[in-house]
C-alpha positions in Angstrom: 178.2 46.7 -4.9 175.6 44.5 -3.5 172.6 44.5 -6.4 170.7 46.9 -4.3 168.6 49.8 -6.5 169.6 53.0 -5.0 167.6 56.2 -5.5 164.3 55.1 -4.8 162.1 57.6 -3.0 160.4 56.1 0.5 156.9 57.2 -0.6 156.6 60.3 -2.2 152.6 62.1 -1.6 151.7 65.2 -3.9 153.8 67.8 -2.7 153.3 71.6 -2.6 156.9 72.2 -4.6 159.8 71.0 -6.6 161.9 71.8 -3.4 159.9 70.0 -1.4 160.6 67.0 -3.7 164.4 67.6 -3.4 163.5 66.7 0.0 162.2 63.5 0.2 164.4 61.0 1.0 165.9 58.2 -1.0 167.2 54.8 0.2 167.0 51.3 -1.4 163.3 49.8 -0.6 161.6 46.7 -1.5 159.0 48.5 -4.1 162.1 49.6 -6.1 163.8 46.1 -6.0 160.6 44.8 -7.3 160.1 47.3 -10.1 163.7 46.7 -11.1 163.5 43.1 -11.2 159.9 43.4 -13.2 161.7 45.8 -15.8 164.6 43.1 -16.4 161.6 40.4 -16.8 160.0 42.4 -19.8 163.6 43.3 -21.1 164.4 39.4 -21.2 160.9 38.5 -22.5 161.2 41.2 -25.2 164.4 40.0 -26.6 163.8 36.4 -26.3 160.9 37.0 -28.9 162.8 39.3 -31.5 
């Protein structure tokens, strides 16, 4: 476990079918890491105010 967020698509355009979406490669990306950090920041901030 190295802290990387797995299962993030490498970029997903609008595709013609569900099968096509299933073929989009998934791997750790900076985009996925950033979104996860934003989510965790929001959770921490929400917990401080309640």
